[in-house]
Backbone as CSV, one residue per row, in Angstrom:
resi,resn,N_x,N_y,N_z,CA_x,CA_y,CA_z,C_x,C_y,C_z
1,MET,112.798,81.154,86.344,112.952,82.763,87.084,111.194,82.708,87.030
2,LYS,110.937,83.401,88.254,109.483,83.378,87.775,109.475,85.154,87.292
3,HIS,110.282,85.939,87.243,110.113,87.119,86.600,111.522,87.020,85.207
4,GLY,111.666,88.181,84.419,112.722,88.013,84.131,113.618,88.385,84.677
5,GLY,114.940,88.990,83.798,116.257,89.474,84.231,117.324,88.812,84.311
6,VAL,118.311,88.773,84.246,120.020,88.166,84.225,119.723,87.279,85.568
7,ARG,120.576,86.134,85.737,120.807,86.119,87.170,122.389,87.009,87.559
8,TRP,121.875,86.585,88.843,123.233,87.362,90.114,123.778,86.189,90.286
9,ILE,125.417,86.370,90.002,126.420,85.153,89.736,127.389,85.658,91.266
10,ASN,128.256,84.949,92.028,128.750,85.609,92.738,128.201,86.989,93.173
11,GLY,127.344,87.564,93.244,126.956,89.047,93.541,127.106,89.880,92.558
12,ARG,127.409,89.476,91.493,127.327,90.707,90.315,126.173,89.981,89.555
13,PRO,125.790,90.809,88.190,124.684,90.470,87.573,125.805,89.829,86.335
14,GLU,124.618,89.288,85.703,125.516,88.737,84.723,125.473,89.128,83.237
15,LYS,126.517,89.051,82.626,126.511,90.361,81.336,125.833,89.586,80.383
16,LEU,124.503,90.212,79.641,123.611,89.900,78.649,123.092,90.712,77.923
17,ARG,122.704,90.937,77.058,121.905,91.821,76.551,120.285,91.172,76.859
18,ASP,119.836,91.864,77.861,118.614,91.296,78.608,117.403,91.886,77.418
19,PHE,116.881,91.163,76.887,115.340,91.583,76.252,113.910,91.351,77.071
20,SER,114.311,90.401,78.237,113.360,89.867,79.429,112.909,90.917,80.445
21,VAL,113.486,91.884,80.476,112.457,93.270,81.158,112.255,93.893,80.827
22,ASN,111.324,94.442,80.678,110.518,96.150,80.365,111.117,97.006,80.805
23,LEU,112.050,97.813,80.000,112.288,98.622,80.520,112.260,99.911,79.468
24,ASN,112.816,101.572,79.628,112.617,101.983,78.859,113.787,102.030,77.513
25,PRO,113.591,101.899,76.249,114.495,101.590,75.709,115.152,103.044,75.524
26,ILE,115.608,104.367,76.291,116.585,105.251,76.308,116.709,105.195,78.074
27,TYR,117.936,105.427,77.869,118.244,106.009,79.744,118.269,107.076,79.730
28,PRO,117.670,107.708,80.907,117.660,109.116,80.808,118.878,109.541,81.793
29,ASP,119.974,110.254,80.976,121.338,110.637,81.626,120.950,111.739,83.045
30,PHE,119.813,112.653,82.832,120.046,113.296,83.892,119.996,112.636,85.220
31,ILE,118.728,111.177,85.357,119.135,110.480,86.345,120.176,110.014,86.799
32,GLU,120.801,109.495,85.960,122.342,108.760,86.359,123.110,109.616,86.836
33,GLU,122.979,111.365,85.874,123.641,112.426,87.119,123.345,112.492,88.627
34,LEU,122.295,112.426,88.449,121.389,112.137,90.314,122.208,111.355,91.170
35,ILE,121.946,110.079,90.556,122.350,109.030,91.462,124.106,109.525,91.824
36,ASN,124.915,109.681,90.910,126.499,109.859,91.280,126.557,111.495,91.984
37,GLU,125.323,112.168,92.244,125.758,113.596,93.096,124.973,113.103,94.008
38,ALA,123.998,111.847,94.176,123.998,111.133,95.919,124.358,110.525,96.478
39,ILE,125.219,109.716,95.669,126.629,108.950,96.196,127.504,110.198,96.600
40,LYS,127.796,111.061,96.099,129.046,111.819,96.002,128.713,112.991,97.690
41,GLU,127.184,112.784,98.062,126.548,113.693,98.671,126.323,112.637,100.189
42,LYS,126.576,111.294,100.018,126.776,110.406,101.020,125.286,110.534,101.535
43,VAL,124.399,110.658,100.264,122.965,110.584,101.166,122.750,109.188,102.049
44,TYR,123.183,108.274,101.426,123.149,107.236,102.423,123.198,107.026,103.632
45,LEU,123.807,107.926,104.447,124.279,108.135,105.956,122.947,108.831,106.301
46,TYR,121.916,109.361,105.572,120.739,109.323,106.147,119.700,108.850,105.910
47,TYR,118.571,108.720,107.448,116.837,108.218,106.809,116.453,109.081,106.019
48,PRO,115.998,108.746,105.294,114.415,109.947,104.613,114.387,110.451,105.483
49,ASP,112.995,111.242,105.099,112.315,112.155,105.547,110.803,111.480,105.614
50,ASN,109.703,111.956,105.734,108.462,111.474,105.557,107.928,111.217,104.010
51,TYR,109.274,111.782,103.107,108.587,111.633,101.314,107.941,112.482,100.837
52,GLU,107.655,113.937,101.547,106.786,115.076,101.167,107.467,115.511,99.870
53,LYS,108.230,115.763,99.419,108.956,116.377,98.337,108.649,115.056,97.040
54,LEU,108.639,114.298,97.479,108.604,112.892,96.864,107.047,112.875,95.707
55,ARG,106.709,112.933,96.807,104.861,113.603,96.390,104.821,114.541,95.785
56,GLU,105.335,115.592,95.975,104.820,116.507,95.219,105.418,116.938,94.054
57,ASN,106.810,116.311,93.889,107.001,115.868,92.435,105.960,114.983,91.739
58,ILE,105.846,113.618,91.910,104.686,112.887,91.632,103.651,113.456,91.246
59,ALA,102.993,114.208,92.336,101.906,115.168,91.851,102.049,116.135,90.489
60,GLU,102.586,117.029,90.385,102.774,117.586,89.166,103.997,117.070,87.911
61,ILE,104.244,115.507,88.257,104.525,115.023,87.046,103.193,114.441,86.333
62,TYR,102.232,114.107,87.391,100.841,113.439,86.521,99.868,114.787,86.533
63,ASP,100.144,115.847,87.168,99.089,117.003,86.945,97.711,116.172,88.084
64,VAL,97.918,116.050,89.023,97.111,115.619,90.162,97.482,116.076,91.496
65,ASP,96.111,116.116,92.433,96.278,116.575,93.734,97.025,115.677,94.424
66,GLU,98.263,116.428,95.062,99.277,115.840,95.834,98.828,114.889,96.915
67,ASP,97.446,114.810,97.623,96.852,114.282,98.579,96.182,112.724,98.161
68,TYR,96.298,112.660,96.418,95.916,111.476,96.376,97.272,110.533,95.757
69,ILE,98.471,110.934,96.203,99.590,110.055,95.811,100.075,109.582,97.073
70,GLY,100.546,108.043,96.943,101.093,107.498,98.135,102.609,106.985,97.299
71,VAL,103.585,106.302,98.140,104.470,106.442,97.653,104.608,105.203,98.481
72,PHE,105.984,104.320,97.614,106.282,102.992,98.170,107.112,102.220,97.427
73,ASN,108.039,101.042,98.132,109.164,100.280,97.497,108.592,99.559,96.462
74,GLY,108.564,100.224,95.411,108.091,99.803,94.021,106.607,99.462,93.735
75,ALA,106.124,99.209,92.946,104.706,98.835,92.873,104.187,97.485,93.342
76,SER,105.336,96.820,93.125,105.429,95.281,94.160,104.959,95.277,95.175
77,GLU,105.204,96.515,95.871,104.779,96.420,97.798,103.161,96.470,97.859
78,VAL,103.032,97.544,96.823,101.377,97.885,96.391,100.448,97.175,96.379
79,ILE,101.527,96.277,95.103,100.313,95.116,94.773,100.072,93.827,95.995
80,ASN,101.214,93.752,96.866,101.528,92.845,98.007,99.913,93.104,99.642
81,LEU,99.693,94.747,99.024,99.160,95.196,100.189,97.808,94.896,100.088
82,LEU,97.564,94.906,98.275,96.034,94.785,97.931,95.586,93.451,98.262
83,GLU,94.285,93.706,98.627,93.298,92.077,98.770,93.702,91.575,97.766
84,PRO,92.996,90.439,97.362,92.730,89.307,96.289,91.506,89.760,95.902
85,ARG,91.907,89.940,94.032,90.785,90.648,92.899,90.618,89.534,91.970
86,VAL,89.648,89.977,91.040,89.439,89.157,89.984,90.526,89.647,88.895
87,VAL,91.201,88.532,88.315,92.177,89.188,87.028,91.588,88.668,85.374
88,PRO,91.623,89.310,85.091,91.965,89.398,83.119,93.087,88.584,83.268
89,GLU,93.212,86.980,82.354,94.359,86.382,81.928,94.638,86.364,80.300
90,PRO,95.863,86.683,80.175,96.740,86.628,80.918,96.986,87.775,81.202
91,ASN,97.957,87.601,82.757,98.033,89.017,83.686,99.530,88.988,83.975
92,TYR,99.901,90.253,84.439,101.011,90.536,85.433,100.992,88.786,86.610
93,VAL,102.005,88.052,87.253,101.725,87.124,87.759,101.807,87.465,89.425
94,GLU,102.058,88.658,89.602,102.472,88.804,91.154,100.620,89.229,91.463
95,TYR,99.603,89.579,91.019,98.539,89.821,91.396,97.951,88.774,92.357
96,LYS,97.094,89.265,93.631,96.898,88.274,94.142,94.975,87.909,93.714
97,ARG,95.252,86.875,93.301,94.099,86.550,92.514,92.828,85.888,93.396
98,SER,91.220,86.204,93.156,89.987,85.688,93.751,89.798,84.791,93.317
99,TYR,89.976,85.112,91.745,89.004,84.672,90.188,89.365,85.071,89.198
100,ILE,89.790,84.032,88.208,90.275,84.640,86.451,89.173,84.164,85.844
101,TYR,89.707,84.962,84.395,89.070,84.522,83.463,89.477,85.598,82.446
102,PHE,89.235,84.510,80.955,90.708,84.693,79.993,90.320,86.129,78.872
103,ALA,90.613,86.402,78.403,91.206,87.560,77.443,90.561,86.687,76.718
104,GLU,89.962,87.757,75.170,89.380,86.892,73.933,90.809,87.204,73.293
105,GLU,91.340,86.122,72.950,92.616,86.151,71.472,92.123,85.903,70.627
106,ARG,92.513,86.816,69.512,91.939,86.729,68.446,93.896,86.079,67.645
107,GLU,93.597,86.301,65.928,94.832,85.713,65.237,96.020,86.501,66.287
108,ASN,96.409,87.505,66.296,97.586,87.992,66.119,96.648,89.256,67.566
109,TYR,95.914,89.187,68.305,96.127,90.205,69.220,95.040,89.945,70.398
110,PHE,94.980,90.214,71.468,94.121,90.240,72.730,93.452,91.329,73.015
111,ILE,92.083,90.957,73.360,90.693,92.071,73.725,90.960,91.527,75.548
112,TYR,90.691,92.850,76.237,90.643,92.472,77.755,89.454,93.328,77.912
113,ARG,88.239,92.712,78.491,87.136,93.288,78.774,87.074,93.437,80.596
114,LEU,86.146,94.216,81.162,85.969,93.836,82.739,84.696,93.351,83.226
115,GLN,85.196,92.416,84.028,84.278,91.439,84.964,84.588,91.294,86.294
116,GLY,83.271,91.245,87.104,83.311,91.232,88.083,83.418,92.236,89.011
117,ASN,83.273,92.288,90.402,82.835,93.221,91.047,84.168,94.321,91.676
118,LYS,85.427,93.292,92.261,86.687,94.105,91.904,88.020,93.242,91.684
119,VAL,88.406,94.315,91.014,89.166,93.604,89.528,90.712,94.946,89.460
120,ILE,91.847,93.946,89.542,92.801,94.353,88.952,93.329,93.995,87.626
121,ILE,94.163,94.637,86.443,94.282,94.808,85.363,95.676,95.551,84.938
122,SER,96.082,95.047,84.286,97.568,96.522,83.949,97.163,96.762,82.632
123,ASN,97.275,98.191,82.175,97.103,99.010,80.761,98.353,99.619,80.811
124,PRO,99.140,99.294,79.626,98.899,98.252,78.842,98.893,96.662,79.458
125,ASN,98.594,95.568,78.679,98.768,94.619,79.406,99.966,94.149,79.786
126,ASN,100.764,93.491,80.467,101.878,92.514,81.094,101.486,91.162,80.889
127,PRO,101.096,90.279,79.676,102.625,90.310,79.096,102.263,90.943,77.491
128,THR,100.794,90.773,77.552,100.280,90.866,76.201,100.617,92.002,75.101
129,GLY,100.796,93.211,76.057,100.957,94.688,75.281,99.568,95.057,74.811
130,ALA,98.580,94.551,75.251,97.571,94.747,74.769,96.769,95.970,75.514
131,LYS,95.803,97.037,74.796,95.405,97.757,75.994,93.971,97.742,76.434
132,ILE,93.423,98.418,77.315,92.260,98.234,77.510,91.224,99.807,77.491
133,ASP,90.205,99.778,76.789,89.716,101.423,76.318,89.477,101.790,77.599
134,LEU,89.267,103.232,77.924,88.780,104.122,78.756,87.255,104.141,78.927
135,LYS,86.876,104.148,77.827,85.233,104.276,78.184,85.009,102.642,78.692
136,GLU,85.868,101.538,78.326,85.170,100.492,79.403,85.396,100.474,80.915
137,ILE,86.568,101.328,81.249,87.063,101.435,82.550,86.312,102.668,82.894
138,LYS,85.415,103.199,82.304,84.717,105.040,83.223,83.279,103.717,83.472
139,LYS,82.794,103.356,82.338,81.301,102.404,82.302,81.751,101.411,83.712
140,PHE,83.036,100.790,83.745,82.901,99.955,84.989,83.285,100.726,86.189
141,LEU,83.554,101.817,86.363,83.357,102.647,87.709,82.186,102.867,87.876
142,GLU,81.083,103.563,87.244,79.993,104.243,87.065,78.927,103.187,87.180
143,GLU,79.351,102.022,87.203,78.778,100.693,87.869,78.909,100.828,89.770
144,GLY,79.622,101.367,90.067,79.901,101.577,91.378,81.045,100.305,91.577
145,LYS,81.563,99.763,90.673,82.556,98.407,90.867,83.620,99.157,91.238
146,ASP,84.498,98.162,91.707,86.374,98.299,92.591,87.147,98.255,91.673
147,LEU,88.139,99.252,91.440,89.374,99.104,90.013,90.332,99.636,90.644
148,VAL,91.247,98.624,90.273,92.673,98.982,90.430,93.723,98.711,89.158
149,VAL,93.969,99.588,88.733,95.023,99.583,87.144,96.260,100.062,87.863
150,ASP,96.814,99.173,87.097,98.126,99.220,87.222,98.906,99.673,85.785
151,GLU,99.052,100.883,86.100,100.076,101.336,85.143,101.499,101.972,85.015
152,SER,102.264,100.728,85.435,103.367,100.288,85.563,104.269,101.057,84.276
153,PHE,103.404,100.259,83.223,104.235,100.683,81.646,103.773,101.976,80.958
154,ALA,102.524,102.459,81.479,101.725,103.745,80.416,102.640,104.865,80.202
155,ASP,103.466,105.082,81.117,104.454,106.607,80.744,105.260,105.966,79.358
156,ILE,105.303,104.895,78.823,106.311,104.634,77.645,105.558,104.317,76.548
157,SER,104.275,104.317,76.579,102.960,103.505,76.039,102.243,103.866,75.229
158,LEU,101.302,103.825,74.533,100.856,104.041,73.609,99.044,103.891,74.151
159,VAL,99.331,104.281,75.579,97.784,103.768,75.900,97.688,105.639,76.738
160,ASP,96.136,105.475,76.923,95.374,106.660,77.885,95.615,106.371,79.334
161,SER,95.720,107.292,80.104,96.250,106.796,81.725,94.595,106.729,82.267
162,ALA,93.663,106.486,83.165,93.179,106.609,83.760,93.567,107.507,84.599
163,LYS,94.213,108.086,85.148,94.620,109.356,86.271,93.264,110.341,86.558
164,LYS,92.495,110.538,85.296,91.674,111.880,84.978,90.205,111.552,85.526
165,PHE,90.048,110.353,85.604,89.148,109.765,86.933,89.440,109.417,88.175
166,VAL,90.478,110.360,88.819,90.987,109.714,90.015,89.698,110.115,90.874
167,LYS,89.996,112.029,90.336,88.948,112.852,91.019,87.598,112.512,91.456
168,ASP,87.096,111.637,90.532,85.564,111.715,90.669,85.424,110.199,90.986
169,TYR,86.081,109.259,91.076,85.368,107.955,91.380,86.396,107.529,92.833
170,ASP,85.925,107.642,93.841,86.503,106.758,94.955,86.674,105.239,94.776
171,ASN,86.472,104.752,93.637,86.656,102.982,93.583,87.591,102.850,92.532
172,LEU,88.726,103.633,91.804,89.474,103.726,91.251,90.942,103.881,91.966
173,LEU,92.043,103.593,91.514,93.277,103.713,92.059,94.015,102.762,91.320
174,ILE,94.971,103.930,90.784,96.210,103.555,89.839,97.264,103.369,90.587
175,VAL,97.767,102.181,90.326,99.671,101.711,90.547,100.351,101.920,89.742
176,SER,101.217,102.383,89.534,102.433,102.628,88.571,104.103,102.671,89.736
177,THR,105.300,103.238,88.686,106.138,103.229,89.431,107.359,103.457,88.708
178,PHE,108.223,104.013,88.500,109.740,104.874,87.417,110.755,103.874,87.418
179,THR,110.324,102.445,87.912,110.978,101.340,87.124,111.570,101.481,85.708
180,LYS,110.190,101.349,85.520,110.432,100.701,84.003,110.572,101.791,82.957
181,SER,110.163,102.812,83.314,109.770,104.059,82.301,111.380,105.045,82.621
182,LEU,111.705,104.623,84.179,113.097,105.497,84.128,114.525,104.302,84.086
183,SER,114.026,102.809,83.779,115.497,102.202,83.744,115.603,102.174,84.747
184,ILE,115.481,102.207,86.120,115.632,101.928,87.700,115.420,101.237,88.201
185,PRO,114.980,99.776,87.648,114.408,99.222,88.539,115.260,98.478,89.937
186,GLY,116.938,99.107,90.431,117.340,99.182,91.145,116.691,99.753,92.577
187,LEU,116.614,100.699,91.865,116.304,101.954,92.906,114.686,101.257,93.883
188,ARG,113.758,101.112,93.091,112.398,100.603,93.325,111.863,101.754,94.220
189,ILE,111.248,102.957,93.352,110.322,103.771,93.642,109.144,103.229,92.606
190,GLY,108.196,102.849,93.615,106.510,102.702,93.006,105.461,103.907,94.218
191,PHE,104.615,104.045,93.139,103.320,105.619,93.830,102.204,104.898,93.403
192,THR,100.829,105.565,93.828,99.748,105.209,93.884,99.318,106.604,93.441
193,ILE,97.768,106.390,92.688,97.422,107.449,92.792,95.952,107.323,92.916
194,GLY,95.407,108.081,94.116,94.023,107.566,94.300,93.319,108.176,95.294
195,LYS,92.317,107.883,95.808,91.977,108.397,97.602,92.054,107.199,98.096
196,ARG,92.413,106.279,98.187,93.189,105.086,99.031,94.597,105.152,99.154
197,SER,95.140,106.055,98.522,96.936,105.706,98.927,96.778,106.237,100.138
198,LYS,96.558,107.081,100.838,96.658,107.661,102.289,96.728,106.174,103.308
199,GLU,95.837,105.372,103.071,95.248,104.216,103.535,96.008,103.402,103.593
200,LEU,96.864,103.087,102.379,97.876,101.999,101.796,98.947,102.172,102.379
201,GLU,99.311,104.051,102.548,100.545,104.186,102.909,101.037,103.792,104.702
202,LYS,99.426,103.679,105.235,99.713,103.409,106.726,99.457,101.856,107.296
203,ASN,99.648,101.186,105.992,100.146,100.022,106.263,101.331,99.719,105.503
204,SER,102.410,100.536,105.286,103.908,100.253,104.798,104.611,100.698,106.156
205,PRO,105.840,100.066,105.783,106.755,100.587,107.067,107.250,101.769,106.780
206,PRO,107.830,102.885,107.920,108.391,103.569,107.215,110.117,103.128,107.091
207,TRP,110.478,104.705,106.073,112.016,104.100,105.347,111.504,103.185,104.504
208,ARG,110.662,102.927,103.391,110.034,101.934,102.657,111.263,102.175,101.195
209,ILE,111.377,103.556,101.048,112.269,103.885,99.952,113.638,104.915,100.356
210,ASN,114.594,103.990,100.068,116.006,104.314,100.384,116.255,105.379,100.209
211,SER,117.197,106.160,100.653,117.861,107.619,100.716,118.285,107.859,99.127
212,VAL,119.150,107.276,98.502,119.378,107.176,97.495,117.926,107.734,96.329
213,ALA,117.477,106.848,96.137,116.199,106.770,95.456,115.609,108.283,95.618
214,TYR,115.304,108.153,96.983,114.364,109.281,97.303,115.322,110.676,97.340
215,TYR,116.183,110.771,97.134,117.383,111.798,96.494,116.680,112.089,95.205
216,VAL,117.253,111.259,94.626,116.698,111.540,93.034,115.722,112.057,92.690
217,LEU,115.132,111.084,93.028,113.168,111.253,92.356,112.795,112.426,92.783
218,SER,113.565,113.289,94.084,112.975,114.507,94.581,113.604,115.653,94.235
219,ASN,114.777,115.492,93.546,115.860,116.682,92.881,115.435,116.602,91.294
220,ALA,114.587,115.332,90.775,114.382,115.496,89.414,113.734,116.780,89.027
221,ASN,113.875,117.047,87.617,113.106,118.342,87.614,111.518,117.828,86.717
222,PRO,110.209,117.933,87.589,109.231,117.513,86.941,109.161,117.315,85.526
223,LYS,109.209,118.300,84.894,108.975,118.872,83.204,110.299,118.308,82.511
224,GLU,110.908,118.086,83.110,112.352,116.997,82.263,111.846,115.830,82.392
225,ILE,111.391,115.373,82.984,110.666,114.256,83.106,109.499,113.690,82.296
226,LYS,108.664,114.786,82.714,107.357,114.768,81.346,108.284,114.970,79.725
227,ASP,109.058,116.022,79.573,109.693,115.802,78.126,109.871,114.220,78.002
228,PHE,110.738,113.400,78.952,111.271,112.330,78.508,110.459,111.555,78.334
229,PHE,109.657,111.135,78.936,108.603,110.581,78.599,107.770,110.894,77.535
230,ARG,107.682,111.713,76.763,106.705,112.305,75.706,107.826,111.590,74.344
231,LYS,108.911,111.939,74.490,110.325,111.411,73.747,110.563,109.762,74.008
232,SER,109.957,109.220,74.709,110.668,108.102,75.152,108.944,107.246,73.959
233,ARG,108.064,107.981,74.256,106.630,107.122,73.842,106.854,107.366,71.976
234,ASP,107.489,108.423,71.957,107.875,108.217,70.413,108.500,107.369,70.005
235,LEU,109.331,107.162,70.558,110.621,106.249,69.934,109.738,104.638,69.850
236,VAL,109.048,104.432,71.244,108.696,103.114,71.790,107.547,102.601,70.112
237,ALA,106.654,103.540,69.809,105.971,104.111,68.715,106.798,103.279,67.330
238,SER,108.029,104.217,67.394,108.545,103.705,65.882,109.362,102.336,65.765
239,LEU,109.727,101.711,67.124,110.190,100.606,67.136,109.167,99.571,67.316
240,LEU,108.019,99.798,67.731,106.473,98.902,67.728,106.410,98.482,65.815
241,GLU,106.742,99.724,65.114,105.977,99.897,63.539,106.916,98.993,62.695
242,ASN,107.924,99.304,63.374,109.337,98.499,62.483,109.629,97.239,62.926
243,PHE,109.030,96.363,64.467,109.598,95.200,64.532,108.833,94.004,64.084
244,ARG,109.555,93.369,63.513,109.261,92.025,62.806,110.372,90.484,63.019
245,ILE,109.647,90.073,62.739,110.442,88.851,62.976,109.903,87.717,61.541
246,ARG,110.728,86.994,61.406,110.053,86.628,59.928,109.103,85.342,59.981
247,GLU,108.059,85.500,59.477,107.056,84.964,59.929,106.339,83.674,58.827
248,GLU,106.993,83.655,57.817,106.687,82.660,56.885,107.055,81.722,56.719
249,ARG,106.267,80.533,56.869,106.259,79.117,56.479,107.015,78.862,58.273
250,ARG,107.062,79.781,58.957,107.897,79.552,60.646,106.706,79.272,61.718
251,ARG,105.476,79.564,61.578,104.259,79.023,62.420,105.172,80.546,63.412
252,VAL,105.246,81.971,63.149,105.699,82.374,64.494,104.442,83.855,64.431
253,THR,103.937,84.004,65.228,102.818,84.806,65.774,103.952,86.143,66.328
254,VAL,103.582,87.610,65.845,103.872,88.575,66.966,102.614,89.292,67.150
255,TYR,102.311,89.426,68.178,101.148,89.864,68.729,100.998,91.207,68.546
256,LYS,100.095,92.197,68.427,99.890,93.582,68.343,100.173,94.220,69.950
257,SER,101.022,94.819,69.789,101.461,95.699,71.118,101.406,97.200,71.153
258,PHE,100.797,97.594,72.241,101.016,99.360,72.553,102.184,99.422,73.690
259,ALA,102.579,98.734,73.871,103.849,98.872,74.755,105.275,98.768,74.402
260,PRO,106.330,98.788,75.054,107.598,98.550,74.653,107.595,97.418,75.002
261,TYR,107.167,96.259,74.379,107.757,95.084,74.650,106.692,94.207,73.746
262,VAL,106.670,93.563,72.937,105.997,92.327,72.210,105.970,90.823,72.812
263,LEU,105.024,90.461,72.771,104.316,88.762,73.110,104.589,88.614,71.804
264,VAL,105.123,87.319,71.702,105.164,86.506,70.759,105.349,84.912,70.567
265,ARG,104.665,84.131,69.886,104.023,82.700,70.195,104.854,82.212,68.817
266,PHE,105.613,81.376,69.133,107.054,80.623,68.425,106.581,79.491,68.126
267,PRO,106.899,78.242,67.291,106.942,76.851,66.945,107.957,76.112,67.548
268,ILE,108.946,76.842,68.775,109.521,75.877,69.303,109.496,76.464,70.967
269,ASN,109.827,75.746,71.825,109.696,75.761,73.403,110.683,76.768,73.140
270,VAL,110.371,78.014,74.353,111.515,79.192,74.216,112.416,79.006,75.558
271,ARG,112.402,77.751,75.916,113.543,77.503,77.008,114.618,76.982,75.665
272,PHE,114.616,76.594,74.514,115.548,75.725,73.097,115.919,77.350,72.652
273,ILE,115.206,78.712,72.283,115.296,79.281,72.109,116.006,80.087,72.800
274,ASN,116.297,80.220,74.329,116.820,80.874,74.779,118.062,80.738,75.340
275,SER,118.273,78.735,75.173,119.753,78.119,75.523,120.677,78.945,74.408
276,TYR,120.188,79.113,73.118,120.426,79.339,71.789,121.264,80.600,72.331
277,LEU,119.957,81.590,72.556,120.285,82.891,72.265,121.590,83.222,73.536
278,ARG,121.167,82.520,74.386,122.254,82.954,75.888,123.620,82.864,75.095
279,SER,124.052,81.849,74.331,125.301,81.543,73.588,125.779,82.512,72.696
280,LYS,124.517,83.413,72.417,125.087,84.719,71.794,125.050,86.085,72.591
281,GLY,124.699,85.864,73.506,124.945,86.820,74.731,123.174,87.858,74.549
282,PHE,122.259,86.887,74.614,120.971,87.372,74.334,119.934,86.864,75.614
283,LEU,119.106,87.489,76.380,118.555,86.805,77.146,116.636,87.432,76.318
284,ILE,115.447,86.404,76.107,114.165,86.856,76.220,113.172,86.380,77.419
285,ARG,112.208,86.760,77.546,111.038,86.339,79.047,110.700,85.492,78.288
286,ASP,110.968,83.943,79.036,109.843,82.506,78.902,108.639,82.993,79.628
287,CYS,107.674,83.032,78.725,106.132,83.377,79.071,105.456,82.362,79.691
288,SER,106.090,81.217,80.206,105.564,79.733,80.277,104.897,80.011,81.809
289,ASN,104.863,80.551,82.572,104.426,80.778,83.980,103.362,82.159,83.644
290,PHE,102.884,82.281,83.014,101.869,83.302,83.073,100.269,82.210,82.624
291,VAL,99.251,82.958,83.161,97.865,81.566,83.050,97.553,82.588,81.820
292,GLY,97.583,81.298,80.783,96.639,81.495,79.711,97.594,81.398,78.495
293,LEU,99.569,81.384,78.607,100.291,81.364,77.682,101.187,79.571,78.269
294,ASN,102.114,79.052,77.208,102.845,78.265,77.557,104.071,78.103,77.208
295,GLU,104.896,77.157,77.010,106.032,77.055,76.885,106.687,77.707,75.427
296,PHE,105.554,78.058,74.615,105.890,78.642,72.817,105.665,80.263,72.862
297,TYR,105.793,80.576,74.734,105.454,82.423,74.454,106.773,82.857,74.916
298,GLY,107.287,83.720,74.199,108.015,84.631,74.830,107.705,86.505,74.359
299,ARG,108.349,86.956,75.381,108.293,88.229,75.311,109.613,88.817,75.037
300,ILE,109.400,90.163,74.403,110.723,90.672,73.746,110.503,92.195,74.408
301,SER,111.676,92.971,75.056,111.458,94.257,75.676,112.089,94.995,74.124
302,LEU,111.213,95.989,73.843,112.280,96.689,72.572,112.977,97.704,72.952
303,ARG,114.567,97.323,73.165,115.684,98.035,72.762,115.675,98.657,72.088
304,LYS,116.607,99.476,71.755,116.867,100.001,70.517,118.029,98.637,69.497
305,ASP,118.841,98.010,70.250,119.400,96.955,69.201,118.606,95.902,69.281
306,TYR,117.056,96.193,69.639,116.473,94.339,69.144,116.676,93.672,67.314
307,GLN,116.943,94.723,66.644,117.497,94.164,65.395,118.178,92.994,65.306
308,GLU,119.176,93.263,66.114,120.456,92.199,66.662,119.997,90.767,67.087
309,LEU,119.050,91.065,68.152,118.110,90.040,68.991,117.695,89.248,67.727
310,VAL,116.927,90.163,66.868,115.957,89.316,66.059,116.791,88.123,64.971
311,ASN,117.636,89.026,64.725,118.517,88.392,63.601,118.903,86.873,63.953
312,GLU,119.038,86.895,65.533,119.685,85.794,66.178,118.716,84.448,66.157
313,ILE,117.264,85.218,66.258,116.416,84.333,66.386,115.976,83.768,65.246
314,ASP,115.560,84.612,63.962,115.587,83.955,62.570,116.584,83.177,62.001
315,GLU,118.183,83.364,62.739,118.898,82.551,62.063,118.701,81.292,62.487
316,PHE,118.161,81.223,64.344,118.133,80.292,64.981,116.988,79.119,64.209
317,LEU,115.947,79.601,64.179,114.409,79.122,63.666,114.794,78.783,62.174
318,SER,115.770,79.450,61.316,116.064,78.960,59.769,116.777,77.584,60.541
319,ASN,117.636,77.457,61.210,118.880,76.069,61.094,117.659,75.186,61.991
320,SER,116.352,75.320,61.878,115.526,74.419,63.164,114.562,73.417,62.434
321,SER,114.285,72.155,62.802,113.345,71.704,61.910,112.195,71.614,62.254
322,ILE,111.735,72.559,61.735,109.702,73.169,62.296,109.151,72.755,61.068
């Protein structure tokens, strides 16, 4: 599988506790209420309009000018519209690469620096959980270089957004999504913040966001969403602080993360670990298809019930001849 996520079998998702996809560890009840309301109102019988109310809500959530907002069918649609760029690795697999270079890997963390003239980065980084300092981003922009920052996880991570630079720098585009922050991967709502947003929208199809997704995010209260994000970041901070896998004598490395997931290097092929975990009802992300990583790297989403997963991993490693 290219990405994380459970398999669909006979049109239905597999019943596993899925730690391979990175979603908010808190599910927003107010979003589920709006989904149910949308179905009750049968909004799927109608075409969505020009998404003006959705842009207005996004602008209020992020405290930016509405003219800087573009809306899309998930962050993936935006990424596919972008030209190939320089990518520091490891990074999100869907970026179009014109050239790559590698982040500096220390004992248990990665350092990402900006190189090249047209770059795309994720902040926090997917899959390592590392962050890039806003001072480095500002310096890069001041040099007139072109930067896309994918902040798909920023709302629920311990990083600072580059959105404050959008007004002053035409060479900055921020890509984000509500998929992760609101735990709604099936609804597909992505957006951009930047002066290129309208240009990108012109290259997108009409009705790219379905009526149910549009209804939900157009009727959600921006203040409630901002409060929910603050609560989510507090929980993520706590989960990161307490996350442990028994590392003694087992050659396990847990990388420092600022995101709602952690990268782990195991002494055993993750495919074998996942085979065991599936028998126990769990799944983690095999990171072997990320450039710069291999079959010994796995990514674990920080769900609130992660300790049960960690206990199973500890049990498996304890009984393995490593």
